[in-house]
C-alpha positions in Angstrom: 7.5 -18.1 -21.7 4.4 -20.2 -21.0 2.4 -18.8 -18.1 -0.7 -20.1 -16.2 -2.7 -17.2 -15.0 -5.0 -17.8 -12.0 -8.0 -15.5 -11.4 -10.3 -16.8 -8.7 -13.1 -14.4 -9.6 -15.9 -14.3 -12.1 -14.4 -13.4 -15.5 -15.2 -11.2 -17.2 -17.3 -8.8 -15.1 -16.9 -5.0 -15.0 -15.2 -5.0 -11.5 -11.8 -3.9 -10.4 -9.8 -7.1 -10.3 -11.3 -8.8 -13.4 -10.7 -5.5 -15.3 -7.1 -5.5 -14.1 -6.6 -9.1 -15.2 -8.1 -8.4 -18.6 -5.9 -5.4 -19.1 -2.8 -7.3 -18.2 -3.6 -10.2 -20.6 -4.2 -7.7 -23.4 -1.0 -5.9 -22.7 1.1 -9.1 -22.7 -0.1 -10.2 -26.2 3.0 -11.5 -28.0 5.1 -11.6 -24.8 3.7 -14.8 -23.3 1.7 -17.9 -24.2 -0.5 -20.0 -21.9 -4.0 -19.8 -20.5 -6.2 -18.2 -17.9 -7.8 -20.5 -15.3 -10.8 -18.9 -13.8 -14.3 -19.4 -12.3 -17.3 -20.7 -14.3 -19.0 -17.3 -14.2 -18.8 -14.1 -16.2 -19.0 -13.0 -19.8 -16.9 -14.3 -22.6 -14.2 -11.8 -23.5 -11.8 -11.8 -26.4 -8.2 -12.0 -25.0 -5.0 -13.3 -26.5 -4.9 -16.4 -24.2 -7.2 -19.4 -23.9 -9.7 -19.1 -21.1 -10.4 -22.3 -19.2 -13.2 -22.3 -16.6 -13.6 -24.5 -13.6 -16.5 -26.9 -13.5 -19.6 -25.3 -12.0 -20.4 -26.6 -8.5 -24.1 -27.3 -8.2 -26.3 -24.6 -6.6 -23.5 -22.0 -6.5 -23.8 -18.4 -7.7 -21.1 -16.0 -8.6 -19.2 -15.1 -5.4 -19.0 -11.5 -4.2 -15.7 -9.9 -3.3 -14.2 -11.1 0.0 -14.2 -14.4 1.7 -17.1 -16.8 1.4 -17.9 -20.5 1.5 -18.5 -20.5 -2.2 -15.1 -19.0 -2.9 -13.5 -21.6 -0.6 -15.2 -24.4 -2.6 -13.9 -23.0 -5.9 -10.4 -22.4 -4.4 -10.3 -26.1 -3.6 -11.2 -27.0 -7.2 -8.7 -24.5 -8.5 -6.0 -26.1 -6.4 -6.8 -29.5 -7.9 -6.6 -28.1 -11.4 -3.4 -26.2 -10.8 -1.6 -29.3 -9.4 -2.9 -31.3 -12.3 -1.7 -28.9 -15.0 1.2 -26.9 -13.6 4.1 -29.0 -14.8 3.5 -27.8 -18.4 4.2 -24.1 -17.5 7.3 -22.0 -16.8 5.5 -19.7 -14.4 2.2 -19.2 -12.5 0.8 -15.7 -12.3 -1.6 -15.6 -9.4 -4.2 -13.0 -8.3 -5.5 -12.5 -4.8 -5.9 -15.8 -2.8 -4.7 -17.9 -5.8 -1.3 -17.0 -4.5 -1.8 -19.5 -1.7 -2.5 -22.1 -4.3 0.6 -21.0 -6.3 2.7 -21.3 -3.2 1.6 -24.9 -2.8 2.3 -25.6 -6.5 5.8 -24.2 -6.1 6.4 -26.5 -3.1 4.9 -29.6 -4.7 5.7 -29.1 -8.4 8.6 -26.7 -8.4 6.8 -24.1 -10.5 7.8 -20.4 -9.7 5.1 -17.9 -9.4 4.4 -14.1 -9.5 2.3 -12.6 -6.8 -0.2 -10.2 -8.3 -1.2 -7.9 -5.4 -4.4 -6.0 -5.6 -4.9 -5.8 -1.8 -3.7 -7.0 1.5 -5.9 -10.1 1.8 -5.4 -10.6 5.5 -6.9 -7.2 6.3 -10.3 -8.4 4.9 -10.6 -11.1 7.6 -11.1 -11.4 11.3 -10.3 -13.8 14.1 -8.3 -17.1 13.5 -8.8 -16.8 9.8 -7.0 -13.5 9.8 -3.9 -14.9 11.6 -3.8 -17.9 9.2 -4.1 -15.6 6.2 -1.4 -13.3 7.5 1.0 -16.2 7.8 0.2 -17.5 4.4 0.4 -14.1 2.8 3.8 -13.3 4.2 5.1 -16.8 3.2 3.7 -16.3 -0.4 5.3 -12.8 -0.7 8.7 -14.2 0.4 8.5 -17.2 -1.9 7.3 -15.3 -5.0 9.7 -14.8 -7.9 8.3 -11.2 -8.0 5.4 -9.2 -6.8 3.3 -6.9 -9.0 1.5 -4.3 -6.9 -1.2 -1.8 -8.0 -0.4 1.0 -5.6 2.5 2.7 -3.9 1.3 1.6 -0.5 1.2 -2.0 -1.6 4.6 -1.7 -3.1 5.9 -0.5 0.3 4.2 -3.4 2.1 5.4 -6.1 -0.3 9.0 -4.8 -0.1 9.0 -5.8 3.6 9.1 -9.4 2.4 10.4 -9.4 -1.2 12.8 -7.0 -2.9 11.6 -7.8 -6.4 8.5 -5.7 -6.4 7.0 -4.0 -9.5 4.6 -1.1 -9.6 1.7 -1.5 -12.1 -1.1 1.0 -11.5 -4.5 0.3 -13.1 -5.9 1.8 -16.2 -9.5 1.9 -17.4 -10.6 -0.9 -19.6 -12.5 1.5 -21.8 -10.8 4.8 -22.5 -13.1 6.6 -25.0 -14.9 9.6 -23.5 -17.3 10.8 -26.2 -18.8 14.3 -26.1 -22.3 13.9 -24.7 -24.9 16.6 -24.5 -26.5 16.9 -21.0 -29.9 16.9 -22.6 -29.4 13.2 -23.4 -29.7 12.5 -19.6 -32.2 15.2 -18.8 -29.6 17.4 -17.2 -30.1 20.6 -19.1 -29.2 23.7 -17.2 -27.7 21.7 -14.3 -24.2 21.7 -12.8 -23.8 18.0 -12.4 -21.9 16.4 -9.5 -21.4 12.8 -10.2 -20.4 9.8 -8.1 -19.8 6.5 -10.0 -19.3 3.2 -8.2 -21.0 0.8 -5.8 -22.8 1.9 -2.6 -20.9 -0.1 -0.1 -20.6 1.7 3.3 -16.8 2.4 2.9 -17.5 4.4 -0.3 -19.0 7.2 1.7 -22.2 7.7 -0.3 -24.1 8.6 2.9 -21.5 11.1 3.8 -21.8 12.6 0.3 -25.6 12.9 0.6 -25.3 14.6 4.0 -22.7 17.1 2.6 -24.8 17.7 -0.6 -27.9 18.4 1.5 -26.0 21.5 2.9 -25.6 23.0 -0.6 -28.1 25.7 -1.6 -27.6 26.3 -5.3 -30.7 25.4 -7.3 -28.7 24.4 -10.4 -26.7 21.7 -8.6 -27.7 18.1 -9.3 -26.0 15.1 -7.5 -26.1 12.0 -9.6 -25.3 8.6 -7.9 -24.5 6.1 -10.6 -24.0 2.4 -9.8 -26.6 1.1 -7.3 -29.9 1.2 -5.7 -30.6 3.5 -2.7 -33.7 5.1 -1.2 -32.9 8.8 -1.3 -35.6 11.4 -0.4 -33.6 14.6 -1.1 -34.2 17.3 -3.7 -31.6 17.7 -6.5 -30.4 14.0 -6.2 -30.8 11.4 -8.9 -29.9 7.7 -8.4 -29.1 5.5 -11.4 -28.5 1.8 -11.6 -25.2 0.2 -12.7 -24.4 0.5 -16.4 -21.5 -1.0 -18.5 -18.1 0.7 -18.0 -18.3 1.9 -21.6 -21.5 3.7 -20.7 -20.1 5.0 -17.5 -17.6 7.1 -19.5 -20.6 8.8 -21.3 -21.9 9.9 -17.9 -18.5 11.1 -16.8 -18.1 13.1 -20.0 -21.5 14.8 -19.5 -20.9 15.7 -15.8 -19.2 18.8 -14.5 -17.6 17.6 -11.2 -16.6 14.1 -10.2 -16.5 13.0 -6.6 -15.1 10.1 -4.5 -16.0 10.4 -0.8 -14.4 7.1 0.2 -14.1 6.9 4.0 -11.0 4.7 4.4 -8.6 2.4 2.7 -5.2 2.4 0.9 -6.2 0.8 -2.5 -6.8 3.3 -5.2 -10.3 2.7 -6.7 -10.5 2.0 -10.4 -12.9 4.9 -10.9 -10.1 7.4 -10.0 -8.3 6.5 -13.2 -11.5 6.8 -15.2 -12.1 10.2 -13.6 -8.7 11.4 -14.6 -9.2 10.1 -18.1 -12.5 12.0 -18.4 -10.6 15.3 -17.9 -13.0 16.6 -15.3 -12.4 18.3 -11.9 -12.3 15.8 -9.0 -13.3 16.2 -5.4 -12.1 13.4 -3.2 -11.5 12.5 0.4 -7.9 13.2 1.6 -7.1 9.5 2.4 -4.3 7.3 1.1 -6.6 5.6 -1.4 -6.7 8.9 -3.2 -3.6 10.9 -2.3 -1.2 8.3 -3.6 -2.5 9.1 -7.1 -4.3 12.4 -6.9 -2.5 15.7 -6.0 -3.9 19.2 -5.3 -2.9 20.1 -8.9 -5.7 17.9 -10.3 -8.2 17.5 -7.5 -9.7 19.1 -4.4 -8.5 16.7 -1.6 -10.6 17.3 1.5 -10.9 16.0 5.0 -14.2 14.2 5.7 -16.0 17.4 6.9 -19.6 17.7 5.5 -19.7 21.6 5.7 -16.3 21.9 4.0 -17.4 19.5 1.2 -20.6 21.5 0.6 -18.7 24.8 0.5 -16.0 23.5 -1.9 -18.5 21.9 -4.3 -20.4 25.2 -4.4 -17.2 27.1 -5.0 -16.2 24.8 -7.8 -19.7 25.0 -9.3 -19.4 28.8 -9.5 -15.9 28.7 -11.1 -15.9 27.3 -14.6 -12.4 28.5 -15.2 -11.1 26.5 -12.3 -13.1 23.5 -13.4 -11.5 23.6 -16.8 -8.0 24.0 -15.5 -8.3 21.1 -13.0 -9.8 19.0 -15.8 -7.0 19.8 -18.2 -4.4 18.9 -15.6 -6.2 15.7 -14.7 -6.2 14.6 -18.4 -2.5 15.4 -18.7 -1.6 13.3 -15.7 -3.7 10.5 -17.1 -1.9 10.6 -20.5 1.5 10.7 -18.8 1.0 8.0 -16.1 -2.2 6.0 -16.5 -3.2 5.7 -20.2 -3.4 2.4 -22.0 -0.1 2.9 -23.7 1.7 3.7 -20.4 0.1 0.6 -18.8 1.1 -1.6 -21.7 4.7 -0.4 -21.7 4.9 -1.0 -17.9 3.4 -4.5 -18.1 5.6 -5.7 -20.9 8.7 -4.3 -19.2 7.8 -6.1 -16.0 7.4 -9.4 -17.8 10.7 -9.0 -19.6 12.4 -8.5 -16.3 10.6 -11.6 -14.9 11.7 -13.6 -17.9 15.2 -12.5 -17.3 15.0 -13.6 -13.7 13.6 -17.0 -14.7 16.4 -17.6 -17.2 19.0 -16.5 -14.6 17.5 -18.9 -12.1 17.6 -21.7 -14.6 21.3 -21.1 -15.4 22.1 -21.2 -11.7 20.4 -24.6 -11.4 
């Protein structure tokens, strides 16, 4: 099966969707041939398919997540390239807004497509753009040969429009967690509570800082890894972003991992890395977390600052509970979210998609 993969993001960068695309292409080695059509930004990465980049539009920079004029310009260029190249392919695999382009390619060129669903795109917009995106999104979901969704909530949403929906949860791109002495990071004698990720408001970093300020143990150290932020609190350390491979070193050296996200339904990529690290997790009890985490492997708490402070201190005092939660977390990771589990799921999905393609061709 010859597949044209569409990724309208910088590739490769260590961010959720590009990591998911890279993992999928690695998992499908030997199952498909074709190419990845993507933006002219990002690092070169060795994957089993050819990478073709769009021409760089003068004066543009790598677009950030979400809608932007820069993204719109590249989506127009991507559409032109897809319409020019699509006839040589059996299938288009489209990520995020590239599904709208794939929908047009199906209508104009007759090429079926798979909708790779990392989020509900229309929820990221407001006003007239939101209504237009909702209409296109529903149309694309209905017209897709199949939908690949990364979370149970997205599976449920997609099944309102298409019965051929596959669940493919994420897995970390790097899965080595080396033993790291705390002294390497200057954390000797500390019980380290670590948050890894960006500092966007929805991530709840300010809530976490407020909660941590209510703790009283001198040995507690809160480490915020992944951004720049002015913090004038004792026992708090802010570190800039590092490569995902190095993030795992910090996770391995920490004692407690936290995700205080305020809202959302998409499970953040870091949760899979947290599970893989085999450390106790404290997370907000919202759908983003609860569709993957359970009370067996994490403390799932409402967004109450005093409760978070109390539970973090209790966990800091109880190394036995920390070890037990960490052990269970690693077991869940190995069973459900490891690389081998991801690879088997992805290949099984594509074999089913290939079967559907062949069945469709026989009917024609």
